[in-house]
N, C-alpha and C positions, 0 to 999 in steps of 0.2 A: 527484658519488657523486649517481640522484636518489633521490627520495622519495617511497613506492608507500602506498598506503594498498589494504589487503586488506579485503575485507570478508566472515564467512562465517555464513551463515546457520544455520538449525539444526537441516536434515536434513541439512545438510555434518557435519556437528560432534554427528551423534545415536547414536553410539554407540563406543567410544574406539578402533576400526579407524580410522573415517573420523576423526576424532580426532586419531590418528596421522598418517593421507594429511593432514591439511590438515598439520600441525605440519613436515610433511617439505617440502610444498611452498614455504612459508615460509621455511623454509634454503635448501631451492632456491634462493630468489628474494635473499635477502640472499647465496650466494654468488656469485652472480650480478653482485652490487655491489652492489646496493639498500640504502639505508637502507628499513628498516619498519615500519609501522605498521598492525596488525593488529589492525581491531572482533570482537566477535564477538557471537554470536544465544546464548539456552539451548537445549540442547541436546534435539536431536526436539521433542517436544511436551508440555516440562516444565512450558512458559507455559499452556498449555490442560489439563494435569492439576493445575497450581494454583487455578485459574481455578475447576474440577472440587470442585477441596476444599476452597474457600471456600464453595461456592454449599450443600453439605453444610452446612456449622453456620453463613451467616447469608447470605438468598436475595439480601441488599438489603447488601453487609457496605459499609461506611463509603468514599471513594475513596482516603482517604490510607489506608489498615490495606492496603487491594489495594498500591497504589507501594508498602510496605513488601513488602511478601508478592511478588510477581512478581519485584523489579527483583532479587532473591536468585538466580534462575534465570542468569541473564548473569556473577553472579560466581562460580557452581559452573563455568562455561564458560571465564572466563578465568584462574582459577586452576591447572585440568584444562591446559587449553591451556600456559598458563606450567612448570610442569612437564612436560611430557610434551616440550618441546624442549630445557629442562634435561638427561635422559634422553636425547635426541639428541647433546647436547655443546656444545650454545648458548644464551648470557646472554641472558635473557625476563625481562621484568617487567611484572604485571599491572595493568590498574588498574582500579577503579570508574568511574563517569561522573564524577563531585564529584573526584573524585581527579587524573580526566584534566583538569580545569579548566572541567567544563559547567555554564554556569547557564542555567538559565530561567524563565517565567514563571510564575505560582504560578498553576496549574492540572492536578491532577491527574489522572492519567489517558490526555492527549493533550497535553500539556503542547509547546510551542514553545521552542526554542530560542534566548535570548536573547546569551547570547556565552559565547565559547570561552577560555581560558587558558590555553594549552597549554605552559605554564614548566618544568614538570617531566616532561613526554615527553621537550620538548627536551636534559634535561637526561641523560634517560636514555636517549636515542639517541647523545647525545654522549660518553654511557659505554662504547656498542659494543651497548648491549642491544638485540633483538628487543623492540618494544612492545604489548603488547595493550589494548587497551580494552574494555570491558563496549557492550554497545552495551544503545539503547533509554531511559539513563534521564540524569539528570539532579538538580542539586540548587536549591532556590529560594536567593534571598539572606539569607532568612531563614533558611535551614538545615532545609528540606523535601525531603527525597527525593521526586520525580516521574519520571514514565513520556512518552515521547512518542508515548505510544496503536501499536497494530497496527504493524507493520514501520519499527518508528522507530529500528533499527540499521542500516535505510541510512540513514535522516537522519542518525543519526550518527557514520557513514562519510564522508558526501560533504563535511558540515560541517566533518568534524577535517580532509579533505584539502583543506580551502577558510583552512581557521585556521594548519597549519602551511605553505599553498602547497603540493601536492606537485604529483607530475607526473602521477600516473593517481593516480586511484581505478578499484579493480579488485573488482565486486559479483561476488562467486563465489556459486551456486545450483545449484540439483539439474537445473536446463537449463541445456544451451550458449549460450544467448543470448537474445535476445527475440525469438519467433512470433508468426505471425498471430493465431493463438490460442492458449487450454492445449490444447499438446500431449496430457495426460494423457484429453482431449475427442474430439482432433479429432489420431489416431495421421501423419498427414500433413504437418501443418500448417507452416508455410512459418518457417527462419529467416529472418532483417535483418540480412544485412550490416552496415545504418548506421539508422538509425532521427532524426527531427528530436525535439527539445526537445520541442516543439508537440503533436508525433502521441502524443510517450511520457509528457508530463505530462496526455494527454488518458488514455489507455490505462488509467494508475494510477490514475486518478481513477475510472473507470469500473468497474475489478474488478481490471482483469491483477496478478497479486497477484508478479510478478519482481519489479518496483521499489515503493516507498511513494514516493503525490503530492510528499511533502514534500521529499527526498529532489533529484528530478527540480527542484523548485522551486530549491534551494537549488542546484542545479547548475548551472542556467542562469543563474541572477544571481549565482553566482561565478565563470561560465565554467569549471568544472570539467570534466576530461578525463575519460570516464565510461565504463569499461566492463563489460557483462555475459559471465558466463561460465561454464563448469559447473566444480565443484571437483571433479568427477568425472574428467573427460575432461582431456587438453591441446588440444581443437579452442578455435578462435580463436572471440570470443566476438562478441559485437555493441557497435557505436561510438553510444556516445548524442552528437550533436551540433548545434549551433544549426540545420541545414540539412540535406536530406538530398534528392541529385537519385529524382524520382518516378520509379519501375519504369514501363516502353513497359507503355501497357495495365491496367495496377494503379490503381483511383481510391481504394478501401479498401483500408489498409494491416493492417490488424487487424480484430478482433473480441473483444470483453471482457465476462464475466460477472459479475455482484455478486449473492452470494443473503445481504447482508446488509440487505435491505427489507421497510418494514412500509410501510403506505400509510395514511393517518390521513387521513379525511375532516370536515368539521363541516358540518353539514346546518341547513338553513335562516336564516342569518344574513340581517340587515336589513340592505336592499344599499344603507350610505348611505357618504360616504367617510369614510378613515381605520382601517375596518375588517381590513386586511390590512396594512397598519403596527400594529396594532398587536396580531395574533397571531402574525405573525410577529418582532416587536422583540421581544414575550417571550419564544419560546424563544433568540431569538436570547442574551439579558440571561441565561437560564440555560444557554450552553452547548450550545444542538443545534441544529447545520447540519439544515437541510433543503435536497433539492435537488428535484426534480420539483413543479411547482406547477401545477393544474389550473382553474380555476375555472366553473361551469354557465352554461349563462342564469338571466336572473332570472324569475322568477315569481311575481306576488302579491306584490311587493316584495324577493322572499328572494331566497336564495343563495344555493347550495351551492358547498364548494370542497374540490378535496382535496390531500397533498402527499405525500412518501418521507421517511423516518429511518430510519436506521439500525435494528436490529432491536435492537440494547441501551439504544437510547432513545426508544422506543414508548411506554415505561410513565410517561416520566420527561414526555414528551413532553401524554400526555396529563392528565397532573398538574399542567401548565402551563395549559392550556385549560382547565381544570375552574375552575381561578383565577382565571383573569381572566373566566369568564360574565358578570359583574358589572358589568363593562367594553364586552365583548362579547356582547350576548344570543345565543343559539346556537338549535335545538330537539334536536342530540342531536348525539353525537362517538362516530363506530364507527370500527374498524381492523381491517384486514386485513393475517396474516400468509402465507404461503407464497407470499410472490412471487418473481423476481428481477428484474432490470436485465439487458436485453442492449443491444449496442452495438455500431453501426460506426462507427473512427474510420479517415480518410482524407487526407492535405492536397488530394488532386486533388478530394473533394466538393465546393470550393464553384466547379469550373469546373466540370462535370458534372452538369445537371439528372437528374432520373430516378431517383438513387443511395435515396433515401428512400423515394419506391416501389414501388422495386423490393425493400426491406424487408417494405416490408406487403406485398408480394403472397407472397413467401415464406413468411412467416410463417404468413399466411392459409393456403397451402395441406396444412400443417401438420397444420391443426384449430384452432388456438392464435388466442385471442381476443386482443386488443392492452387492456388498458389505460390506460394513461396513455403520452405520446411527449411529448422533449423534444429540440431540434436547438438548434447551432451550425452554423459553418460549417465543421469539420472530423469533426463527428461526428452521429450520431443512435442517439439511446437511447428503449427500450420497456417496458413496466413490462409483465408478464408471469406466466401459473401458473408456478409453481416444476420441478413437471415433468417437462414436453416440453423442457424447456432446452438439454440434449445435441443432440435431433434438433432444435433447432433453429441451435445453433448449426452442427453440422455440415453442414445444409441451408444456412445462408448460406456459408461457409467454398467452400460448393461453388460456390454465386451467384454469389462473387465476383471466381471465382476463382484463389484459392487456395493449392489443394488440391497438393501435390507428391509424385515418384512416391516418395520416398526418407521411411525413419520417423522421426517426432524419436526426440533419446535424451533422456530421465528418469531421473536417477541417484535422486533419493527416490522418497517415499513415491507410489502410481498414482493416489491422489485428494486433493484437495485439502478440508478440515476445514469 
């Protein structure tokens, strides 16, 4: 009898009707002879609503208290789902992350899972229960509640699948697989039957919202069989695996975008050894992830450089830079918001010259200036103004031959918040 982990996102359980549909889907899986562990996110926009409420009361709330607040969303979901399954005549037990044995590092807001001891889950499964676990959360060794960051329920599901040695981990969402880009933006986006861990990891890091990057990292490292499919249809989903055969003539497999971008520039820095190490060492010590870094030429012994961080880290990053001014003197520090990062990804890019040049040409024909660029063997990213994002994505999607004749299925919200 196989063991399956099923993860349902917020839109999949966003209403009581959808909750009932998910409950029936889980029961159907059990009736097929499988043992089931379900991982659930907070309902709909619950997390965003809780964040909004916290901001009304305190625009800079303590990270510990935010974790205390935000973990309540998933606890509501798991309890309601267990109640629904009981109503339908089957046994179910709900567990918080810490009750499920999930231990994390002591970092509030974006903790990493350090260990899972699923003893209680195995006991509940052996008793014939459908097990339901709250995603997105865990507890430190000192008993502090933590969250895993945005999309952390994906990570919970994949990490649990590895810990319980599940036969497969199914990620249910509001689209019926991995698409060449967000089907809310490009209605005729191409659904991928198979994608490699590496390509999916790049897309996830670059803003594709369907899977969390840490979840893909866990899946790759632990060789978890991962399938992404819709909770609204019975359509076959997308298999994420070690290698995926490249479709004939398709060099770029996906286009991702990230709206959570701020650019910070440090102007007039002395051009001496150790400057970058001091700046980015201080940012790293404060837990701030830096993405693209660009340094300009040197003039009169001084240089300017810019880098991108998430919007939520912008104020914190500027504070760090101000605090090290006595160590790294500079003339001025500025920031820019209203930006997005748009990226193309494809395993075929490494052996096909001119792919990045084509991207630059397509963007320029939209009358859009490129502010920053970053490349690797299988991706190219450009930071641009946010306003023309959708037009740029559609133009790139067409230019790289990714359009299809079929309209993509989207079962949840028609816009990403």
